[in-house]
N, C-alpha and C positions, 0 to 999 in steps of 0.2 A: 090466880094471881094473874096480873092485869099486864097486858103488854102495854108498851109504849112508843107514839107514832112523832116523831118534830115536823112542823108543818117546814117549808123551805124558808121563813121567812126567818123563824129559831134557831136555824139550819146555819143561815146566812149571817145572825147575830152572831154563834158562838164562834162559826170562823173568822171575825173579827175582833173578839178578844184576844188576851194572851191566853197561852197555853194552859197555867197555872189556874185563874178562875174560870176557865172553859168545863176542865177537869172535876172541880168541888160542883160545878154544875150539872153537868150529866150526874155524876156521883149522888148528887139528892135527889135528881128527878127520876132515876134507878131506883133509888129505895122505894119511893112510892109503890112497887109492883105488890109489894104484901097487904101491906093497910096502906090504900091514898088517903083514906080519910081525916088519918095522922097527923099529918103538917098541913094540909090543907083547910082553906077559908073560903068560905062563898065570899062572891063578889054580889052586892050590893041592886036589885033590881034583874041581876042578869042571871041565867042557869049556868055561868062558869065561873072557875077556882080560883085562888091565886096560891102562890107557893114563892117563901120568901128565903133567899138565897144570897147574903153577905148582903150589899147592899143592891140587890136586882132583885127581879119579880119574874115569873113566870106565871103566863096566864095558860089555864088547864081545862080543860072538858071532859069528865069520867063521863065513858059511855058503858054503865052497868051492865046493860045487856048482854054486850057482846064481849065484857071484862076487856077494856080498853080503856087508855091515856090519851088526848091526842091534845099535845103542848102543843098551842096556841101562835103564842108569839113568846121572846121573852127580850129585858130590855131592865132598864134602870130604871130607879122608882118615881122619878119626876115626870116619865115621859112615857111607860110603858101602857097605862089605864085611857090615854088617848086616841 
């Protein structure tokens, strides 16, 4: 089972959202704990992965050796990859 770690930028973004959307996003992120590669897709040219949640995207780094998933940033699709 993988542990989940949220970056400061991710926490700040979740605090700005309404409660319903932030709960949906967190629920989807924590569903990665059992099998992270089920929902993730690799970002081209990087070692990061993306997770699609409603109109939002979460960019995550999976550290297999430490059984850890680090959520680098969360944002809307149009500006999360910049």
